[in-house]
C-alpha positions as CSV (number, residue, x, y, z in Angstrom):
1,X,82.1,67.6,2.5
2,X,79.7,69.9,4.5
3,X,80.3,70.2,8.2
4,X,77.4,68.9,10.3
5,X,75.7,71.3,12.6
6,X,75.3,70.0,16.1
7,X,71.9,71.3,17.4
8,X,71.4,71.8,21.1
9,X,68.2,71.1,22.9
10,X,66.7,74.0,25.0
11,X,68.1,72.5,28.3
12,X,71.6,72.6,26.9
13,X,71.2,76.1,25.6
14,X,69.9,77.2,29.2
15,X,72.9,75.7,30.9
16,X,75.2,77.6,28.5
17,X,73.6,81.0,28.8
18,X,74.5,83.5,31.6
19,X,71.7,84.6,33.7
20,X,70.0,87.7,32.5
21,X,69.8,90.2,35.5
22,X,66.2,91.2,34.7
23,X,65.3,87.4,34.8
24,X,67.0,87.2,38.2
25,X,65.0,90.3,39.5
26,X,61.8,89.0,38.3
27,X,62.1,85.4,39.5
28,X,63.4,86.1,43.0
29,X,61.0,87.0,45.8
30,X,63.3,89.9,47.0
31,X,66.0,91.9,45.3
32,X,67.9,94.3,47.6
33,X,71.2,96.0,48.2
34,X,70.6,95.8,51.9
35,X,71.8,92.7,53.9
36,X,69.3,93.7,56.8
37,X,66.5,93.8,54.3
38,X,67.4,90.4,53.0
39,X,67.7,88.7,56.4
40,X,64.5,90.3,57.6
41,X,62.5,89.1,54.7
42,X,63.8,85.6,55.6
43,X,62.4,85.9,59.1
44,X,65.4,86.6,61.0
45,X,65.8,89.5,63.6
46,X,69.0,91.5,63.6
47,X,70.0,93.1,66.8
48,X,71.5,96.5,66.6
49,X,74.6,95.4,68.4
50,X,75.3,92.9,65.6
51,X,76.0,95.8,63.2
52,X,78.9,97.1,65.4
53,X,80.1,93.5,66.1
54,X,80.4,93.1,62.2
55,X,82.4,96.2,61.8
56,X,84.8,95.1,64.6
57,X,85.1,91.6,62.9
58,X,85.8,93.0,59.5
59,X,88.5,95.3,60.9
60,X,90.1,92.4,62.6
61,X,90.2,90.6,59.3
62,X,91.8,93.6,57.6
63,X,94.6,93.6,60.3
64,X,95.4,90.0,59.7
65,X,95.3,90.8,55.9
66,X,98.1,93.2,56.5
67,X,100.1,90.7,58.4
68,X,100.0,87.5,56.4
69,X,100.8,86.4,52.9
70,X,97.8,85.7,50.8
71,X,98.2,83.2,47.9
72,X,94.9,84.5,46.1
73,X,94.2,87.8,44.7
74,X,91.9,90.0,46.8
75,X,89.1,90.0,44.0
76,X,88.7,86.3,44.9
77,X,87.4,87.5,48.4
78,X,83.8,87.8,49.4
79,X,82.2,91.2,48.4
80,X,81.5,93.8,51.1
81,X,77.6,93.5,51.5
82,X,77.9,89.9,51.2
83,X,80.4,89.8,53.9
84,X,78.1,91.7,56.3
85,X,75.2,89.4,55.3
86,X,77.1,86.3,56.2
87,X,78.1,87.7,59.7
88,X,74.5,88.7,60.5
89,X,73.1,85.5,59.1
90,X,75.2,83.4,61.3
91,X,75.0,85.8,64.3
92,X,71.2,85.9,64.1
93,X,70.3,82.2,63.2
94,X,73.0,80.7,65.6
95,X,73.6,77.6,63.2
96,X,75.2,74.4,64.6
97,X,76.7,73.4,61.2
98,X,77.8,75.7,58.4
99,X,79.3,74.2,55.2
100,X,81.1,76.4,52.5
101,X,82.8,75.3,49.3
102,X,85.5,77.5,47.7
103,X,87.7,79.1,50.2
104,X,90.5,81.1,48.7
105,X,92.1,83.4,51.3
106,X,89.3,82.6,53.7
107,X,87.7,86.0,54.3
108,X,84.2,84.7,54.4
109,X,85.4,81.8,56.7
110,X,87.1,84.3,59.0
111,X,83.9,86.4,59.2
112,X,81.7,83.3,59.8
113,X,84.0,82.1,62.5
114,X,83.9,85.5,64.2
115,X,80.1,85.4,64.4
116,X,80.3,81.8,65.7
117,X,82.6,82.9,68.4
118,X,80.2,85.6,69.5
119,X,77.4,82.9,69.4
120,X,79.4,80.5,71.5
121,X,78.4,77.8,69.4
122,X,78.8,76.3,65.7
123,X,81.3,74.5,63.5
124,X,82.3,75.7,60.1
125,X,83.2,73.0,57.6
126,X,85.1,74.4,54.6
127,X,85.6,72.4,51.4
128,X,88.3,73.0,48.6
129,X,90.5,71.3,46.2
130,X,93.7,73.1,47.4
131,X,95.1,72.9,50.8
132,X,96.7,76.3,50.6
133,X,93.5,78.1,51.8
134,X,92.3,80.2,54.7
135,X,95.2,82.6,55.2
136,X,92.9,85.0,56.9
137,X,91.5,82.5,59.4
138,X,93.2,82.7,62.9
139,X,95.6,79.9,63.3
140,X,94.2,76.6,64.7
141,X,90.7,77.9,65.1
142,X,88.9,75.4,67.1
143,X,85.5,75.8,65.2
144,X,87.1,75.4,61.8
145,X,87.3,71.9,60.0
146,X,88.8,71.9,56.4
147,X,88.1,69.1,53.8
148,X,90.4,68.8,50.8
149,X,89.0,66.7,47.9
150,X,88.8,66.5,44.2
151,X,85.8,68.8,43.5
152,X,83.5,65.8,42.7
153,X,80.0,65.5,43.8
154,X,80.8,62.3,45.4
155,X,83.6,63.9,47.5
156,X,81.3,66.6,48.7
157,X,78.5,64.2,49.5
158,X,81.1,62.3,51.8
159,X,82.1,65.5,53.5
160,X,78.4,66.5,54.1
161,X,77.7,63.0,55.5
162,X,80.4,63.5,58.1
163,X,79.4,67.0,59.0
164,X,75.9,65.9,60.1
165,X,72.6,67.9,59.5
166,X,73.6,71.2,57.7
167,X,71.9,74.4,58.8
168,X,73.6,76.7,56.2
169,X,75.3,75.7,53.0
170,X,77.3,78.3,51.1
171,X,78.4,77.6,47.5
172,X,81.3,79.6,46.1
173,X,83.3,77.1,44.0
174,X,82.8,76.0,40.4
175,X,80.1,78.4,39.1
176,X,79.2,76.3,36.1
177,X,75.6,75.3,35.7
178,X,76.0,71.7,36.4
179,X,78.4,72.1,39.2
180,X,76.1,74.7,41.0
181,X,73.1,72.5,40.5
182,X,74.9,69.4,41.8
183,X,76.1,71.1,44.9
184,X,72.6,72.6,45.7
185,X,70.9,69.2,45.3
186,X,73.3,67.3,47.4
187,X,73.5,69.9,50.2
188,X,69.7,69.9,50.4
189,X,69.7,66.2,51.1
190,X,71.9,66.8,54.1
191,X,70.1,69.9,55.3
192,X,68.6,70.2,58.8
193,X,64.9,71.1,59.4
194,X,66.0,74.8,59.1
195,X,68.3,74.4,56.1
196,X,69.2,77.5,54.2
197,X,71.0,77.5,50.8
198,X,73.4,80.4,50.1
199,X,75.2,80.9,46.9
200,X,77.7,83.6,45.6
201,X,77.8,84.6,42.0
202,X,74.1,83.6,41.2
203,X,74.2,85.9,38.2
204,X,76.8,83.6,36.4
205,X,74.4,80.9,35.4
206,X,70.6,79.9,35.7
207,X,71.4,77.3,38.2
208,X,70.2,79.2,41.2
209,X,67.0,80.2,39.5
210,X,66.3,76.8,38.2
211,X,67.0,75.2,41.6
212,X,64.6,77.6,43.5
213,X,61.8,77.1,40.9
214,X,62.2,73.2,40.8
215,X,62.3,72.9,44.5
216,X,59.6,75.7,45.3
217,X,61.9,77.6,47.4
218,X,61.6,81.1,48.7
219,X,64.5,83.2,47.6
220,X,66.3,86.6,48.0
221,X,69.1,88.1,46.1
222,X,71.7,90.6,47.4
223,X,73.0,92.9,44.7
224,X,76.7,93.4,45.7
225,X,79.0,95.7,43.5
226,X,79.7,93.5,40.5
227,X,77.8,90.3,41.4
228,X,74.9,88.8,43.1
229,X,74.5,86.7,46.2
230,X,71.4,84.5,46.7
231,X,69.6,82.9,49.7
232,X,67.0,80.2,49.4
233,X,64.8,78.3,52.0
234,X,61.7,76.3,52.2
235,X,58.7,78.5,52.4
236,X,57.1,79.4,55.8
237,X,60.0,77.7,57.7
238,X,61.6,79.6,60.5
239,X,65.3,80.1,60.0
240,X,66.2,81.2,63.5
241,X,67.5,79.0,66.3
242,X,64.9,76.9,68.1
């Protein structure tokens, strides 16, 4: 008996294919290795003092890393240029609500919270499926709220509903095509008037490209060591604080 060949339609094939870097470069509005260039393109003004503040914050995270036990390997942590971009993004846009998915040791969480502390405003909601997260976050940080769920779209939607209008949403959890698209679409429904979508590892699938194309979003991609970090926003909207 001959085996049957299961034929996939093109949408299935696209979901299974990794993103081709050339496609990512061609499709985004800006490709750069500079966090300052990315944020300037998005309409944000970076104060020169923010750069030195970032280096101070990063060194503080390194000191804590030397003092605490971390349950996840360091290659789980946010990459260097992305870390700087996140700090400068939060410092310059002064968001009220930031939501991130996928926490691990919490390096990105700690950097975001450091920027919020300097701003004197903002709350970070961190979503994960494991409660052993955030070793690098200072103990009992008043701006940090964690949400532990089952990783489902329904759970994320519930967390976002409670968080209120979201200014910045950062995806760094399941990087499969369907999971990424689901997170992007749900987050956008709960976004504020100055909503910005951020996503790590946008080179893992075509999800980021397809979402930006479908929604007509402006986009910029930061090339960072071995992976790419994407930002997307509604065209002509100001990302800074009103």
